N, C-alpha and C positions, 0 to 999 in steps of 0.2 A: 505478562510480557509488558514492559513499560516503553513508552515512547520517549525519545530523547532528541535533543537538537531543535533546530528552528522549526521543524514540522511536527513537533510533539503536540500535546494538547494546546489548543489555541493557535497552533502554527498554520492551520488552514486559512485563517483570516489573513495572516502574513503573506501567504503565497497568493491569495486573491488580490490583495493590495498591490503586491509586486507585479503580478501579471497585468494589471491595468495600466501600470506605469510603462511597461516595456513592449506591450502588444503592438503598438504602432511601428516598432522597429523590427517586427517579425520574430520576436523572441516569445517563447511560450513558457509559462512557470506553472508546474503541476507538482503534486506530491503523491507519492505512493505510500500507503499505509498497510504494511503487511500484517497478516495474522500469523497463525502457527505454520511454519514451514519446516521441512525436514533439515534442520541444521544441527550442528554440534551442540549449540546452546539449548535448543529445544529438547534434544536427546538427553542432555544432562538434567534439564528440569523434570522431564517426564520419567527418568530413570527406566525401569522395566515396564512402565505403563504408557507406552507411546499410543497404544490403542485407546486408552482413556482420554488422551488429548484429542485424538481423531474424533471421538464421540462427542466432544464439545463443539465441533464444527458442523453446521447444518449440512454441508456437502458430505459428511461422513468420513473425510480424510483430511490429513494435513497436506499443505502445498509442497511442491518440489521447487527447487531453485528455478527451473525453467518456467514454471507458472508465473513467477514474479518477474523474471528476466524478459519474458515475452512481452509483458505489458510495458516494461521499461524501453525496450527496442521499439515498440510501436509509438511511444511518446516521443521518440527521437526521429520518427519518420515523416515523410511529406503528408501522408493521409492524416496525421494528427495536427496539422498546422492551425486548425481553427479551434483546437481544444486547449484552452488555457484557463488558469485559476481553479483547477479542479483537485480535489483530494480523492484519490482512488483507492478504495479498500480492496485489497488483494487477500481476501481472508475466507473464502468459501462460504460467505454469507453470515459470518459471525457478528459483524457490526450490527447493532440493533437500534441505534438512534434513528429518528425520522430525519429526512433531509428537508 
């Protein structure tokens, strides 16, 4: 699964820079980086081996749309007002780089 758009590889630094510029205006800038979620695209990629995809995820299952959506809703909420410049991996622990 490849990333595309402004928050693809290297895009995290873009969101970090943008977040610093607009934070004083009460604007937060974060990026969500999804792993395998149960989507038509993932089902096409997996074919009949959806369980094989799930076995690649440390959590042991692929995400549902609401797993991703719940994080997005949180980022738009008042409790997330101090969270900015973050890249959040919604991937069941699949991301392996050190932070």
